[in-house]
C-alpha positions as CSV (number, residue, x, y, z in Angstrom):
1,M,-40.5,-27.8,-10.7
2,S,-37.4,-26.7,-8.9
3,L,-37.0,-23.3,-7.4
4,K,-34.0,-21.0,-8.1
5,I,-33.1,-18.9,-5.2
6,K,-31.8,-15.4,-5.9
7,T,-29.6,-13.6,-3.4
8,K,-28.2,-10.1,-3.5
9,L,-25.0,-9.6,-1.5
10,R,-24.9,-6.1,-0.1
11,Y,-21.2,-5.5,0.6
12,G,-18.9,-7.6,-1.7
13,I,-15.7,-6.4,0.0
14,G,-12.7,-8.7,0.1
15,L,-9.0,-8.9,0.3
16,L,-7.0,-11.8,-1.1
17,F,-3.4,-12.1,0.0
18,E,-1.3,-15.0,-1.0
19,S,2.5,-15.5,-0.8
20,E,2.4,-18.1,-3.5
21,G,0.8,-17.1,-6.8
22,D,0.1,-20.7,-7.7
23,T,-2.6,-20.8,-5.0
24,L,-4.8,-18.4,-7.0
25,S,-3.8,-20.1,-10.3
26,Q,-5.1,-23.5,-9.1
27,T,-8.3,-21.9,-7.9
28,L,-9.0,-20.2,-11.2
29,K,-8.5,-23.6,-13.0
30,S,-10.7,-25.7,-10.7
31,D,-14.3,-26.7,-11.6
32,Y,-15.8,-24.6,-8.8
33,G,-13.4,-21.7,-8.9
34,N,-13.5,-20.2,-12.4
35,Y,-13.3,-16.7,-11.0
36,S,-11.1,-15.0,-13.7
37,D,-14.1,-13.1,-15.0
38,V,-15.1,-12.2,-11.4
39,L,-11.7,-10.6,-10.8
40,R,-11.9,-8.7,-14.2
41,K,-15.4,-7.3,-13.4
42,A,-14.5,-6.5,-9.7
43,F,-11.6,-4.3,-10.9
44,H,-14.3,-1.9,-12.4
45,H,-16.8,-2.6,-9.6
46,E,-19.2,-4.1,-12.2
47,L,-22.1,-6.4,-11.1
48,V,-20.9,-9.9,-10.5
49,S,-23.3,-12.9,-10.6
50,L,-22.6,-16.5,-9.6
51,S,-24.8,-19.6,-10.0
52,R,-24.4,-22.4,-7.5
53,R,-25.6,-25.8,-8.3
54,K,-26.2,-26.6,-4.7
55,D,-29.7,-25.4,-3.8
56,R,-29.9,-23.8,-7.2
57,E,-28.8,-20.5,-5.7
58,Y,-28.1,-17.4,-7.8
59,C,-26.0,-14.7,-6.2
60,E,-25.4,-11.1,-7.2
61,V,-22.8,-8.6,-5.9
62,A,-23.8,-5.2,-7.1
63,N,-20.7,-3.2,-6.3
64,P,-17.7,-5.6,-5.7
65,R,-14.6,-4.2,-4.1
66,V,-11.8,-6.7,-4.1
67,S,-8.1,-6.2,-3.6
68,V,-5.6,-8.9,-4.5
69,A,-2.0,-9.0,-3.3
70,L,0.2,-11.8,-4.7
71,A,3.9,-12.8,-4.6
72,G,5.5,-15.3,-6.8
73,T,8.0,-16.2,-9.5
74,P,7.8,-15.1,-13.2
75,E,6.7,-18.6,-14.1
76,Q,3.8,-18.4,-11.6
77,V,2.7,-15.2,-13.3
78,R,2.7,-17.2,-16.6
79,R,0.5,-19.9,-15.1
80,L,-1.9,-17.3,-13.6
81,I,-2.1,-15.2,-16.8
82,P,-1.4,-17.5,-19.7
83,D,-1.1,-14.8,-22.4
84,A,-0.7,-11.1,-22.7
85,E,-4.1,-10.6,-24.2
86,N,-5.8,-12.0,-21.1
87,G,-7.7,-9.1,-19.5
88,L,-6.3,-9.9,-16.1
89,M,-2.8,-8.8,-17.1
90,S,-3.9,-5.1,-17.5
91,R,-5.7,-5.2,-14.2
92,F,-2.7,-6.1,-12.1
93,C,0.2,-3.9,-11.1
94,F,3.5,-5.8,-11.4
95,Y,6.8,-5.1,-9.6
96,I,9.8,-7.2,-10.2
97,I,12.1,-7.5,-7.3
98,R,15.7,-7.9,-8.3
99,F,17.6,-10.9,-7.1
100,K,19.7,-10.3,-4.0
101,R,22.4,-12.8,-3.1
102,G,23.1,-13.4,0.6
103,I,21.8,-14.8,3.9
104,R,19.7,-12.6,6.2
105,N,20.8,-12.5,9.8
106,V,17.7,-13.6,11.7
107,F,19.4,-13.0,15.0
108,A,20.1,-9.3,14.3
109,T,17.6,-8.0,16.9
110,S,15.9,-9.5,19.9
111,D,13.6,-6.4,20.4
112,I,10.2,-7.4,19.2
113,S,9.1,-3.8,19.0
114,Q,11.6,-3.3,16.1
115,S,10.4,-6.3,14.1
116,K,8.5,-5.8,10.9
117,N,5.4,-7.5,12.3
118,A,5.3,-5.1,15.2
119,M,5.8,-2.1,12.9
120,F,3.0,-3.1,10.6
121,K,0.7,-3.8,13.6
122,L,1.2,-0.2,14.8
123,L,0.7,1.2,11.3
124,G,-2.4,-1.0,10.9
125,D,-3.9,0.2,14.2
126,K,-3.2,3.8,13.2
127,F,-4.8,3.4,9.7
128,C,-7.8,1.6,11.2
129,H,-8.5,4.6,13.5
130,L,-8.0,7.1,10.7
131,H,-10.2,5.1,8.4
132,E,-13.0,5.0,11.0
133,E,-12.8,8.8,11.3
134,F,-12.7,9.2,7.5
135,V,-15.9,7.2,7.0
136,R,-17.6,8.8,10.0
137,Q,-17.3,12.2,8.4
138,G,-19.7,11.3,5.6
139,N,-19.5,11.4,1.8
140,Y,-16.6,12.6,-0.4
141,S,-16.0,13.7,-3.9
142,F,-12.6,13.8,-5.6
143,S,-11.4,15.9,-8.4
144,L,-8.2,17.0,-10.3
145,P,-7.5,20.7,-10.9
146,S,-7.9,21.6,-14.6
147,D,-4.1,22.0,-15.2
148,L,-3.5,18.5,-13.8
149,Q,-6.3,17.1,-15.9
150,E,-4.7,18.5,-19.0
151,H,-1.3,17.2,-18.1
152,F,-2.8,13.8,-17.2
153,I,-4.5,13.4,-20.7
154,E,-1.4,14.7,-22.5
155,Y,0.9,12.3,-20.6
156,L,-1.3,9.2,-21.2
157,S,-1.7,10.0,-24.8
158,R,2.0,10.3,-25.4
159,V,2.8,7.2,-23.3
160,N,0.2,5.3,-25.3
161,E,1.8,6.2,-28.6
162,E,5.2,5.3,-27.3
163,C,4.1,1.9,-26.0
164,C,2.2,1.1,-29.2
165,D,5.2,2.1,-31.3
166,E,7.9,0.4,-29.2
167,V,6.0,-2.7,-27.9
168,D,2.7,-3.6,-29.4
169,N,-0.7,-2.0,-30.2
170,K,-2.2,-4.3,-27.6
171,M,-0.3,-2.5,-24.9
172,Q,-3.0,0.2,-25.2
173,G,-5.2,-1.7,-22.8
174,V,-2.4,-1.7,-20.2
175,V,-1.8,2.0,-20.6
176,R,-5.5,2.8,-20.3
177,R,-6.0,0.8,-17.1
178,M,-2.7,2.2,-15.7
179,G,-4.4,5.6,-16.1
180,L,-7.3,4.4,-13.9
181,I,-4.8,2.9,-11.4
182,A,-2.9,6.2,-11.3
183,Y,-6.2,8.1,-10.6
184,R,-7.0,5.7,-7.8
185,I,-3.6,6.2,-6.2
186,M,-4.2,9.9,-6.4
187,M,-7.5,9.4,-4.5
188,V,-5.8,7.4,-1.8
189,L,-2.9,9.9,-1.3
190,T,-5.4,12.8,-1.3
191,A,-7.5,10.9,1.4
192,V,-4.4,10.4,3.5
193,R,-3.5,14.0,3.2
194,H,-7.0,14.9,4.3
195,L,-6.7,12.5,7.3
196,E,-3.5,14.2,8.4
197,N,-5.1,17.6,8.3
198,M,-8.5,16.5,9.3
199,P,-10.5,19.3,11.1
200,H,-11.9,18.6,14.5
201,E,-15.4,19.8,13.7
202,S,-17.8,17.1,12.5
203,Y,-19.7,17.3,9.2
204,S,-23.3,16.6,8.5
205,S,-23.9,13.1,7.2
206,D,-25.7,14.6,4.2
207,E,-22.8,16.9,3.3
208,T,-20.3,16.0,0.6
209,I,-16.7,16.9,1.4
210,Q,-14.8,18.1,-1.6
211,L,-11.3,16.6,-1.9
212,I,-9.0,18.2,-4.5
213,C,-5.7,16.4,-5.5
214,H,-2.6,18.3,-4.5
215,K,0.2,18.6,-7.1
216,Y,2.6,16.6,-4.9
217,D,0.2,13.7,-4.6
218,Y,-0.4,13.9,-8.4
219,S,3.4,13.8,-9.1
220,I,3.9,10.9,-6.6
221,A,1.1,8.8,-8.2
222,M,2.3,9.5,-11.7
223,S,5.9,8.6,-10.8
224,I,4.7,5.3,-9.2
225,C,2.7,4.4,-12.3
226,E,5.6,5.2,-14.6
227,T,7.7,2.6,-12.8
228,L,4.8,0.1,-12.7
229,L,4.3,0.6,-16.5
230,C,8.0,-0.1,-17.1
231,H,7.6,-3.4,-15.2
232,A,4.3,-4.1,-17.0
233,V,6.1,-3.8,-20.4
234,F,8.6,-6.4,-19.2
235,I,5.9,-8.8,-18.1
236,Y,3.9,-8.2,-21.3
237,R,6.9,-9.1,-23.4
238,N,7.6,-12.2,-21.3
239,L,4.0,-13.4,-21.7
240,S,4.1,-12.6,-25.4
241,G,7.1,-14.7,-25.9
242,N,9.2,-11.8,-27.1
243,Q,11.9,-12.6,-24.7
244,P,13.3,-15.8,-23.2
245,K,11.5,-17.5,-20.3
246,R,14.6,-17.2,-18.3
247,L,14.1,-13.6,-17.3
248,Q,16.8,-11.1,-18.1
249,S,17.7,-8.3,-15.8
250,L,15.5,-5.2,-16.0
251,S,18.6,-3.3,-16.9
252,Q,18.7,-5.2,-20.2
253,E,15.2,-4.1,-21.1
254,T,15.3,-2.3,-24.5
255,G,11.9,-0.6,-24.3
256,I,11.7,3.2,-24.6
257,Y,10.7,3.5,-20.9
258,A,13.7,1.8,-19.5
259,R,16.1,3.5,-22.0
260,R,14.6,6.9,-21.1
261,N,14.8,6.2,-17.4
262,T,18.4,5.0,-17.7
263,L,19.3,8.2,-19.4
264,Y,17.5,10.3,-16.8
265,N,19.2,8.5,-13.9
266,M,22.7,9.0,-15.4
267,L,22.2,12.7,-15.6
268,P,23.7,14.9,-12.8
269,E,21.4,17.1,-10.7
270,T,22.3,20.1,-12.8
271,F,23.5,19.8,-16.4
272,T,24.0,21.5,-19.7
273,K,22.9,20.5,-23.2
274,K,26.5,19.5,-23.8
275,D,26.5,17.2,-20.8
276,Y,23.2,15.7,-22.0
277,D,24.5,15.0,-25.5
278,A,27.6,13.4,-24.0
279,T,25.4,11.0,-21.9
280,V,23.3,10.3,-25.0
281,L,26.4,9.4,-27.0
282,A,27.7,7.2,-24.1
283,L,24.4,5.2,-24.1
284,G,24.4,4.9,-27.9
285,E,21.0,6.5,-28.2
286,N,19.8,8.3,-31.3
287,G,20.5,12.1,-30.9
288,S,17.3,13.4,-32.5
289,T,15.1,11.0,-30.5
290,A,16.9,11.8,-27.2
291,N,16.4,15.5,-27.9
292,K,12.6,15.0,-27.8
293,W,13.0,13.3,-24.4
294,I,14.2,16.6,-22.9
295,E,10.8,18.2,-23.6
296,A,9.1,15.0,-22.3
297,F,11.1,15.2,-19.1
298,I,10.0,18.8,-18.7
299,K,6.3,18.0,-19.4
300,D,6.5,15.2,-16.9
301,G,7.8,17.5,-14.2
302,K,11.1,15.8,-14.0
303,L,13.2,18.6,-15.4
304,C,13.1,22.4,-15.3
305,R,14.9,24.7,-17.6
306,I,17.1,27.0,-15.6
307,E,18.3,29.0,-18.6
308,Q,18.9,28.4,-22.2
309,G,20.8,25.1,-22.6
310,K,20.9,24.4,-18.8
311,Y,18.6,22.1,-16.8
312,R,17.9,20.9,-13.3
313,K,16.4,17.6,-12.2
314,I,13.3,18.0,-10.0
315,F,13.0,14.4,-8.6
């Protein structure tokens, strides 16, 4: 009778950084590296279990915390995530970097202190010190003020409707997880703000420090996720086969997000309803649909109404 060894791993903290997305793709396909389900569970910090044939060992990670940072080409994304319905797709944040023609001057500076590596080393050392102080202070709880909670739910509900109408009902999974990602970004920004204004007095190890999200951190997080969602729509359509494999420019994206963002970016800092209608006409948008976008911009905190028929962009 063989004995099966059970091991519980206490920490389960990891960072996977790869400059070539194919490296992870090959790992996921190998006989000993079918970790796609591990990554999906780790996103939600769910218990992960692994069985190893060698020594008949069974391992459990109760609270996995894994970060994955990958770079690669659109085709590498397709190999990593074969189809849009794969749960990995909604758990990743995508950002498409536009093609830039030219040769970088590698001889531009001889001062090592000005190099990117040196800059990130300084930032890393600073963050490490702040993180140690942050952890040393004890336990934390995070919350959104009630008005931001209401705005958060309204925004996600509207975005979900738009994505389902304009793209596919299966985009709902992406929108839902983007809400979780936005919340996590708010937590990080709130923690950084706390670190910058951290009091000198020490807290009791049993005391829970209350962190409340500032409206600026909320706006930044939501703005970041709105951009990420636009890029996610582009990737989703590519994986779904709704656009050619040879990726088009993001400016050619016809989804409601890109169209609305294009309109917003074309507007001057201050404009009238007449100016707005002229821009809508120039873009060939439907007038009644575009009129609804004004209220959406106001709800999202992007516009404020100065007076009747006159508006100002906030950011």
